[in-house]
PAZAPA-4460 file (N, C-alpha, C; in steps of 0.05 Angstrom, whole numbers, plus 32768, in hexadecimal, padded with zeros to 4 digits):
% residues 230
    n_x    n_y    n_z   ca_x   ca_y   ca_z    c_x    c_y    c_z   seq   type   mol
   82D1   7F12   7D0C   82D7   7F24   7D22   82BF   7F35   7D29     1      X     A
   82B1   7F3F   7D14   829A   7F50   7D19   8284   7F41   7D28     2      X     A
   8281   7F27   7D22   826D   7F17   7D2F   8273   7F13   7D4C     3      X     A
   828D   7F0E   7D52   8295   7F0A   7D6E   8290   7F23   7D7E     4      X     A
   8296   7F3A   7D73   8291   7F54   7D81   8274   7F57   7D87     5      X     A
   8263   7F50   7D73   8246   7F52   7D76   823D   7F40   7D8D     6      X     A
   8247   7F28   7D8E   823F   7F15   7DA3   8247   7F1F   7DBE     7      X     A
   8260   7F2A   7DC0   8269   7F36   7DD9   8257   7F4D   7DE2     8      X     A
   824F   7F5D   7DCE   823E   7F74   7DD5   8223   7F6A   7DDF     9      X     A
   8218   7F55   7DD1   81FF   7F4B   7DDA   8201   7F3E   7DF5    10      X     A
   8217   7F30   7DFA   821B   7F24   7E14   821D   7F39   7E29    11      X     A
   822B   7F4F   7E22   822E   7F65   7E35   8213   7F72   7E3C    12      X     A
   8202   7F74   7E27   81E8   7F80   7E2C   81D7   7F6E   7E3D    13      X     A
   81D8   7F54   7E39   81C9   7F41   7E49   81D3   7F42   7E66    14      X     A
   81EE   7F42   7E69   81F9   7F43   7E84   81F2   7F5D   7E92    15      X     A
   81F1   7F73   7E82   81EB   7F8D   7E8E   81CE   7F8D   7E98    16      X     A
   81BC   7F82   7E88   81A0   7F81   7E90   819C   7F70   7EA8    17      X     A
   81AA   7F59   7EA9   81A7   7F47   7EC0   81B1   7F55   7ED9    18      X     A
   81C6   7F65   7ED6   81D0   7F74   7EED   81BC   7F89   7EF6    19      X     A
   81AF   7F96   7EE4   819B   7FAA   7EEB   8183   7F9D   7EF9    20      X     A
   817B   7F85   7EF0   8164   7F78   7EFB   816A   7F6A   7F16    21      X     A
   8184   7F68   7F1D   818B   7F5C   7F37   8184   7F6F   7F4D    22      X     A
   8175   7F66   7F62   816D   7F77   7F78   8186   7F83   7F85    23      X     A
   8184   7F9D   7F8C   819A   7FAB   7F98   8195   7FAC   7FB6    24      X     A
   81AA   7FA4   7FC5   81A9   7FA5   7FE2   81BF   7FB8   7FEB    25      X     A
   81BA   7FC6   8001   81CE   7FD9   800A   81E9   7FCC   8011    26      X     A
   81FD   7FD2   8000   8217   7FC7   8005   8226   7FD7   801A    27      X     A
   821C   7FEF   801F   8229   8001   8033   8213   8012   8040    28      X     A
   8218   801A   8058   8205   802A   8066   8200   8045   8058    29      X     A
   8213   804D   8048   8210   8066   8039   81F9   8064   8025    30      X     A
   81F2   804B   801C   81DC   8047   800A   81C1   804F   8017    31      X     A
   81C1   8050   8031   81A8   8057   8040   81A8   8075   8048    32      X     A
   81BB   8084   803F   81BB   80A0   8044   81A5   80AE   8035    33      X     A
   8199   80C2   8042   8184   80D2   8035   8191   80E7   8023    34      X     A
   8186   80EA   800B   818F   80FE   7FF8   8177   810C   7FED    35      X     A
   817C   8124   7FE2   8166   8133   7FD4   8168   812E   7FB6    36      X     A
   8151   8128   7FAB   814F   8124   7F8E   8135   812F   7F84    37      X     A
   8132   8133   7F6A   811A   813E   7F5F   810C   812A   7F4D    38      X     A
   80F2   812A   7F4E   80E1   8119   7F3C   80CE   812B   7F2E    39      X     A
   80CA   8126   7F14   80B5   8134   7F05   809D   8122   7F04    40      X     A
   8089   8129   7F14   8071   8118   7F16   8059   8127   7F09    41      X     A
   8046   8117   7F01   802D   8123   7EF6   801D   812E   7F0E    42      X     A
   800A   813E   7F08   7FF9   8149   7F1E   7FEC   8133   7F2D    43      X     A
   7FE2   811E   7F1F   7FD6   8107   7F2C   7FEA   80F8   7F3C    44      X     A
   8002   80F6   7F32   8017   80E8   7F41   801E   80F6   7F5B    45      X     A
   8020   8111   7F5A   8026   8121   7F71   800F   811E   7F86    46      X     A
   7FF6   811E   7F7D   7FE0   811B   7F8E   7FE0   80FE   7F9B    47      X     A
   7FE8   80EB   7F8B   7FE9   80CF   7F96   7FFE   80CD   7FAC    48      X     A
   8015   80DB   7FA8   802A   80DB   7FBD   801F   80E7   7FD7    49      X     A
   8011   80FD   7FD4   8006   810A   7FEC   7FF1   80F8   7FF9    50      X     A
   7FE0   80EC   7FE9   7FCB   80DB   7FF4   7FD6   80C3   8003    51      X     A
   7FEA   80B6   7FF7   7FF6   809F   8003   8004   80A6   801D    52      X     A
   8012   80BD   801D   8020   80C5   8036   800C   80CB   804C    53      X     A
   7FF6   80D9   8045   7FE3   80E1   805A   7FD3   80C9   8064    54      X     A
   7FCC   80B6   8052   7FBC   809F   805A   7FCC   808C   806C    55      X     A
   7FE7   808C   8068   7FF8   807A   8079   8005   808A   808F    56      X     A
   8001   80A4   8090   800D   80B5   80A4   802C   80B3   80A4    57      X     A
   8037   80B5   808C   8054   80B4   8089   805D   80CB   8077    58      X     A
   8077   80D0   8076   8082   80E5   8065   8084   80DB   8049    59      X     A
   8089   80ED   8036   808C   80E6   801A   80A2   80D1   8017    60      X     A
   80B8   80D4   8026   80CE   80C2   8024   80C5   80A5   802B    61      X     A
   80B3   80A3   803E   80A9   8088   8045   809A   807B   802E    62      X     A
   808A   808B   801F   807B   8081   8009   808E   8077   7FF3    63      X     A
   80A2   8088   7FEC   80B4   8081   7FD7   80C5   8068   7FDF    64      X     A
   80CC   8066   7FF8   80DB   804F   8001   80CA   8036   7FFF    65      X     A
   80B1   8039   8006   809E   8022   8004   809C   8018   7FE7    66      X     A
   809A   802B   7FD4   8097   8023   7FB8   80B0   8014   7FAF    67      X     A
   80C8   801F   7FB6   80E1   8011   7FAE   80E3   7FF6   7FBB    68      X     A
   80DB   7FF4   7FD4   80DB   7FDA   7FE2   80C9   7FC6   7FD5    69      X     A
   80B1   7FD0   7FCC   809E   7FBE   7FBF   80A9   7FB3   7FA5    70      X     A
   80B4   7FC5   7F95   80C0   7FBD   7F7C   80D6   7FA8   7F80    71      X     A
   80E6   7FAC   7F94   80FD   7F9A   7F99   80F3   7F80   7FA4    72      X     A
   80E0   7F81   7FB7   80D6   7F68   7FC3   80C8   7F57   7FAF    73      X     A
   80B7   7F63   7F9E   80A8   7F54   7F8A   80BB   7F48   7F75    74      X     A
   80D1   7F57   7F6E   80E4   7F4D   7F5B   80F2   7F35   7F67    75      X     A
   80F9   7F36   7F80   8107   7F20   7F8E   80F5   7F07   7F8E    76      X     A
   80DB   7F0C   7F93   80C8   7EF6   7F95   80C4   7EE9   7F79    77      X     A
   80C7   7EF8   7F64   80C4   7EEE   7F49   80DC   7EDD   7F40    78      X     A
   80F2   7EE1   7F4D   810A   7ED2   7F46   8109   7EB6   7F52    79      X     A
   80F4   7EA8   7F4B   80F0   7E8D   7F54   80EA   7E7B   7F3B    80      X     A
   80E3   7E62   7F41   80DE   7E50   7F2B   80C0   7E50   7F23    81      X     A
   80B1   7E64   7F2C   8095   7E66   7F24   8093   7E6A   7F06    82      X     A
   807E   7E5E   7EFA   807A   7E62   7EDE   806E   7E7E   7EDA    83      X     A
   8071   7E8A   7EC2   8066   7EA4   7EBD   8048   7EA6   7EC3    84      X     A
   803A   7E90   7EBE   801D   7E90   7EC3   8016   7E91   7EE0    85      X     A
   8027   7E87   7EF1   8021   7E86   7F0E   802C   7E9E   7F1D    86      X     A
   803C   7EAE   7F10   8047   7EC6   7F1E   8032   7EDB   7F20    87      X     A
   802F   7EE7   7F38   801B   7EFC   7F3C   8023   7F16   7F2D    88      X     A
   800F   7F26   7F27   8014   7F3F   7F1A   8020   7F52   7F2E    89      X     A
   8037   7F5D   7F29   8045   7F6E   7F3C   803F   7F8C   7F37    90      X     A
   8048   7F9C   7F49   8046   7FB9   7F46   8054   7FC2   7F2C    91      X     A
   806C   7FB6   7F28   807B   7FBD   7F10   806C   7FB5   7EF6    92      X     A
   805F   7F9E   7EF7   804F   7F95   7EE0   803A   7FAA   7ED9    93      X     A
   802C   7FB4   7EEE   8017   7FC7   7EEA   8022   7FE2   7EE1    94      X     A
   8039   7FE9   7EEB   8046   8002   7EE2   804E   8001   7EC5    95      X     A
   805A   7FEA   7EBD   8062   7FE7   7EA1   804A   7FE7   7E8E    96      X     A
   8034   7FDA   7E97   801C   7FDA   7E87   8010   7FF6   7E84    97      X     A
   8010   8005   7E9B   8006   8021   7E9B   8017   8032   7E89    98      X     A
   8031   802E   7E88   8043   803D   7E77   803D   8037   7E5A    99      X     A
   8038   801E   7E54   8032   8016   7E38   8018   8022   7E2F   100      X     A
   8005   8026   7E41   7FEB   8032   7E3A   7FEB   8050   7E39   101      X     A
   8001   805C   7E42   8002   8079   7E45   8009   8086   7E2B   102      X     A
   7FFB   809C   7E25   8001   80AC   7E0D   8014   80C2   7E15   103      X     A
   802D   80C1   7E0C   8041   80D5   7E14   8037   80F2   7E0E   104      X     A
   8027   80F5   7DF9   801E   8110   7DF2   800B   811C   7E07   105      X     A
   7FFD   810B   7E15   7FE9   8115   7E28   7FF3   8112   7E45   106      X     A
   800C   810A   7E49   8016   8106   7E64   8019   8122   7E72   107      X     A
   800D   8123   7E89   800F   813C   7E99   8027   813B   7EAB   108      X     A
   8039   814E   7EA8   8051   814F   7EBA   8052   816B   7EC7   109      X     A
   8052   816B   7EE1   8055   8185   7EEF   8073   818B   7EF2   110      X     A
   8079   81A1   7EFF   8094   81A9   7F03   80A2   8195   7F16   111      X     A
   80BD   8193   7F13   80CC   8182   7F24   80CA   818B   7F41   112      X     A
   80C8   8177   7F53   80C9   817C   7F6F   80DE   816C   7F7D   113      X     A
   80EA   8177   7F91   8100   816A   7F9F   80F5   815A   7FB7   114      X     A
   80FF   8141   7FB9   80F7   8130   7FCF   8110   8124   7FDC   115      X     A
   810C   811A   7FF4   8122   810D   8003   811D   80EF   8001   116      X     A
   8132   80E0   7FF8   8130   80C3   7FF6   814B   80B7   7FFE   117      X     A
   814B   809D   8003   8164   808F   8008   8173   808A   7FED   118      X     A
   818D   8089   7FEE   819C   8083   7FD6   8194   8068   7FCA   119      X     A
   818E   8055   7FDC   8186   803B   7FD3   816C   803C   7FC3   120      X     A
   815A   804D   7FCC   8140   8050   7FBE   8145   805A   7FA1   121      X     A
   8157   806D   7F9E   815D   8077   7F84   8169   8061   7F72   122      X     A
   817B   8051   7F7E   8187   803B   7F6F   8172   8028   7F65   123      X     A
   815E   8022   7F76   8149   8010   7F6E   8138   801B   7F57   124      X     A
   8130   8034   7F5A   8120   8041   7F45   812F   8042   7F2B   125      X     A
   8148   804A   7F2C   8158   804C   7F14   815C   8031   7F07   126      X     A
   8161   801D   7F17   8165   8002   7F0C   814D   7FF7   7EFE   127      X     A
   8136   7FF9   7F0A   811D   7FEE   7EFE   8115   7FFF   7EE6   128      X     A
   8119   8019   7EE7   8113   802A   7ED0   8124   8023   7EB8   129      X     A
   813E   801F   7EBD   8151   8018   7EA8   814B   7FFD   7E9C   130      X     A
   8144   7FEA   7EAE   813F   7FCE   7EA5   8127   7FCD   7E93   131      X     A
   8114   7FDE   7E97   80FB   7FDD   7E87   80F7   7FF4   7E74   132      X     A
   810D   8003   7E70   810C   8018   7E5C   80F9   802E   7E62   133      X     A
   80F6   8035   7E7B   80E3   804A   7E84   80F3   8061   7E90   134      X     A
   80EA   807A   7E8C   80F6   8090   7E9B   80F1   808B   7EB9   135      X     A
   8105   8091   7EC9   8102   808C   7EE6   80EA   809A   7EF2   136      X     A
   80E6   80B4   7EEA   80D0   80C4   7EF6   80B5   80B9   7EED   137      X     A
   80B4   80AE   7ED5   809A   80A2   7ECC   8094   8089   7EDC   138      X     A
   80A9   8079   7EE1   80A5   8061   7EF1   809A   8068   7F0D   139      X     A
   80A6   807C   7F1A   809E   8084   7F34   8081   8090   7F33   140      X     A
   807C   80A0   7F1F   8062   80AC   7F1C   804C   8097   7F19   141      X     A
   8050   8084   7F08   803C   806F   7F04   8039   805D   7F1C   142      X     A
   8050   8057   7F29   804F   8046   7F41   803E   8054   7F57   143      X     A
   8040   806E   7F5A   8030   807D   7F6D   8013   807B   7F66   144      X     A
   800C   807F   7F4D   7FF0   807F   7F45   7FE4   8063   7F47   145      X     A
   7FF3   804F   7F3F   7FE8   8034   7F41   7FE4   802C   7F5E   146      X     A
   7FF7   8033   7F6F   7FF5   802C   7F8C   7FDE   803A   7F99   147      X     A
   7FDA   8053   7F92   7FC3   8062   7F9E   7FA9   8055   7F95   148      X     A
   7FA7   804F   7F7C   7F8E   8044   7F71   7F87   8029   7F80   149      X     A
   7F9C   8019   7F84   7F97   7FFF   7F91   7F90   8003   7FAE   150      X     A
   7F9D   8016   7FBC   7F97   801A   7FD8   7F7B   8027   7FDB   151      X     A
   7F74   8038   7FC9   7F59   8044   7FCA   7F44   802E   7FC7   152      X     A
   7F49   801C   7FB4   7F36   8006   7FB0   7F33   7FF5   7FC9   153      X     A
   7F4A   7FEF   7FD6   7F49   7FDF   7FEF   7F3B   7FEE   8005   154      X     A
   7F40   8008   8006   7F34   8019   801B   7F15   801A   8017   155      X     A
   7F0D   801C   7FFE   7EF0   801D   7FF8   7EE3   8002   7FFF   156      X     A
   7EF1   7FEC   7FF9   7EE6   7FD2   8000   7EE5   7FCE   801E   157      X     A
   7EF9   7FD6   802C   7EF9   7FD4   804A   7EE3   7FE5   8056   158      X     A
   7EE0   7FFD   804B   7ECB   800E   8055   7EAF   8001   8053   159      X     A
   7EAB   7FF5   803C   7E91   7FE8   8037   7E8D   7FD1   804B   160      X     A
   7EA2   7FC2   8050   7EA1   7FAB   8063   7E9C   7FB6   8080   161      X     A
   7EA9   7FCC   8086   7EA5   7FD8   80A1   7E88   7FE2   80A4   162      X     A
   7E7D   7FEE   808F   7E61   7FF7   8091   7E4E   7FDF   8094   163      X     A
   7E53   7FCA   8086   7E43   7FB2   8089   7E46   7FA6   80A5   164      X     A
   7E5F   7FA5   80AF   7E64   7F9A   80C9   7E56   7FAB   80DF   165      X     A
   7E56   7FC5   80DC   7E49   7FD6   80F0   7E2B   7FD1   80F1   166      X     A
   7E1F   7FCE   80DA   7E02   7FC8   80DA   7DFC   7FAE   80E9   167      X     A
   7E0D   7F99   80E4   7E09   7F80   80F1   7E0E   7F82   810F   168      X     A
   7E23   7F91   8116   7E2A   7F95   8133   7E14   7FA4   8141   169      X     A
   7E08   7FB8   8134   7DF3   7FC7   8141   7DDA   7FB6   8145   170      X     A
   7DD5   7FA3   8132   7DBF   7F91   8136   7DC4   7F7E   814D   171      X     A
   7DDD   7F75   814F   7DE5   7F64   8165   7DE2   7F72   8180   172      X     A
   7DEA   7F8C   8180   7DE8   7F9C   8199   7DCB   7F9F   81A1   173      X     A
   7DB9   7FA3   818E   7D9D   7FA5   8194   7D92   7F8B   81A0   174      X     A
   7D9A   7F74   8195   7D91   7F5A   819F   7D9C   7F56   81BB   175      X     A
   7DB5   7F5D   81C0   7DC1   7F5A   81DA   7DB2   7F6B   81EF   176      X     A
   7DAA   7F83   81E7   7D9C   7F95   81F9   7D80   7F89   81FF   177      X     A
   7D73   7F7F   81EB   7D58   7F72   81EF   7D5B   7F5A   8202   178      X     A
   7D70   7F4A   81FE   7D74   7F33   8210   7D79   7F3C   822C   179      X     A
   7D89   7F50   8230   7D8F   7F5A   824B   7D76   7F64   8259   180      X     A
   7D64   7F72   824A   7D4B   7F7C   8256   7D39   7F65   825E   181      X     A
   7D39   7F50   824D   7D28   7F39   8253   7D32   7F2A   826C   182      X     A
   7D4C   7F27   826E   7D58   7F18   8285   7D54   7F28   829E   183      X     A
   7D53   7F42   829C   7D4F   7F53   82B4   7D33   7F4E   82C0   184      X     A
   7D21   7F44   82AF   7D06   7F3F   82B9   7D03   7F24   82C7   185      X     A
   7D16   7F12   82C2   7D13   7EF7   82CD   7D2A   7EF0   82E0   186      X     A
   7D3F   7F00   82E1   7D56   7EFB   82F3   7D59   7F12   8306   187      X     A
   7D69   7F0C   831B   7D6F   7F21   832E   7D7F   7F38   8321   188      X     A
   7D7C   7F50   832B   7D89   7F67   831F   7DA7   7F64   831F   189      X     A
   7DB3   7F57   8334   7DD0   7F55   8336   7DD9   7F39   832C   190      X     A
   7DC9   7F2C   831C   7DD1   7F12   8312   7DE9   7F15   8300   191      X     A
   7DFD   7F03   8303   7E16   7F05   82F3   7E11   7F03   82D5   192      X     A
   7DFC   7EF5   82CC   7DF7   7EF3   82B0   7DF0   7F0E   82A4   193      X     A
   7DDF   7F1D   82B3   7DD8   7F38   82AA   7DF0   7F4B   82AA   194      X     A
   7E01   7F48   82BF   7E19   7F59   82C0   7E2C   7F54   82A9   195      X     A
   7E30   7F3A   82A4   7E42   7F32   828E   7E37   7F3A   8273   196      X     A
   7E1D   7F37   8270   7E10   7F3E   8256   7E12   7F5D   8252   197      X     A
   7E10   7F6C   8268   7E13   7F89   8266   7E2F   7F90   825C   198      X     A
   7E43   7F82   8266   7E5F   7F87   825E   7E62   7F81   8240   199      X     A
   7E56   7F6B   8237   7E57   7F64   821B   7E4B   7F7A   820A   200      X     A
   7E35   7F85   8213   7E27   7F9A   8205   7E39   7FB3   8202   201      X     A
   7E47   7FB9   8217   7E59   7FD1   8217   7E6F   7FCD   8202   202      X     A
   7E7B   7FB4   8202   7E90   7FAE   81EF   7E86   7FB1   81D2   203      X     A
   7E6E   7FA6   81CD   7E62   7FA7   81B2   7E5C   7FC4   81AB   204      X     A
   7E52   7FD4   81BD   7E4B   7FF0   81B8   7E65   7FFF   81B2   205      X     A
   7E7A   7FFA   81C1   7E94   8008   81BC   7E9F   8001   81A1   206      X     A
   7E9C   7FE8   8199   7EA6   7FE0   817E   7E96   7FEF   8169   207      X     A
   7E7C   7FF1   816C   7E6B   7FFF   8158   7E74   801C   8156   208      X     A
   7E79   8029   816D   7E81   8045   816D   7E9D   8048   8161   209      X     A
   7EAF   8035   8166   7ECA   8036   815B   7EC9   8034   813C   210      X     A
   7EB8   8022   8132   7EB5   801F   8115   7EA9   8039   8109   211      X     A
   7E96   8045   8117   7E8A   805E   810D   7E9F   8074   810C   212      X     A
   7EB0   8075   8121   7EC6   8089   8121   7EDA   8084   810B   213      X     A
   7EDF   806B   8105   7EF1   8064   80EF   7EE6   806D   80D4   214      X     A
   7ECC   8069   80D0   7EBF   8070   80B7   7EBD   808E   80B3   215      X     A
   7EB8   809D   80C9   7EB5   80B9   80C7   7ECF   80C9   80C8   216      X     A
   7EE2   80C0   80D9   7EFA   80CF   80DD   7F14   80C0   80D7   217      X     A
   7F11   80A7   80D0   7F29   8097   80CA   7F39   808E   80E3   218      X     A
   7F2C   808F   80FB   7F39   8087   8113   7F3E   8069   8112   219      X     A
   7F57   8061   8118   7F5E   8045   8117   7F50   8036   812E   220      X     A
   7F48   801D   8129   7F3B   800D   813D   7F50   7FFD   814C   221      X     A
   7F52   8000   8166   7F65   7FF2   8176   7F5D   7FD5   8178   222      X     A
   7F6E   7FC2   8170   7F66   7FA5   8170   7F64   7F9A   818D   223      X     A
   7F6E   7FA7   81A1   7F6F   7F9C   81BC   7F60   7FAD   81D0   224      X     A
   7F5B   7FC6   81CA   7F4D   7FD8   81DD   7F2F   7FD6   81D9   225      X     A
   7F22   7FC4   81E9   7F06   7FC0   81E6   7EF5   7FD7   81F0   226      X     A
   7F02   7FEA   81FE   7EF3   8001   8209   7EF3   8018   81F5   227      X     A
   7F02   8015   81DF   7F04   802A   81CB   7EE8   802E   81BE   228      X     A
   7EDF   8047   81BE   7EC6   804E   81B2   7EC8   8063   819D   229      X     A
   7EDF   8072   819D   7EE3   8086   8188   7F00   808C   8186   230      X     A
***
């Protein structure tokens, strides 16, 4: 009898874990209601939340919703027949690894702060935290820090590419200007080739100025407005 009870308990534990790992979808519109809850984040985690919100021009709720959505989407993608070796490293994988490397004695935790989130977001955080034996607030804290680090790395890489592109574009603009001056010496002043080349030069110059504005002030570059210069 004792063995049967143990088996039932083990089966119950397995079933419970499978239920926790099952992606949660809103079964009712009430799951999407906004509620107030508190998280105890580290100073670095709080700064990461602020940075992510400001860089994406969204509220804190948007950042937390994005994290929950990422966890859920990546978990759903992993529920395939891919072998462990072929599965990509997910945000949750990186969070779990960061938690394993963390020394609890040196963990910095600031005072609890209240945030607005959807009920569904809380369900997702609670489910993943429970499934992996992590405190919910630690999971959120590490997810914020990991996400900021990755976005900063991408931003730094893009900035370097933009700087390289601007140098090449400025060289191209200089060559176009030299060509225009040369053609003015051998063609009529109102020749359509000179006019069209002048327009090309304006477009290239505006792109160079738009990149410069992006690098200095973070102004987004419009993909369709060729007249944008700042």
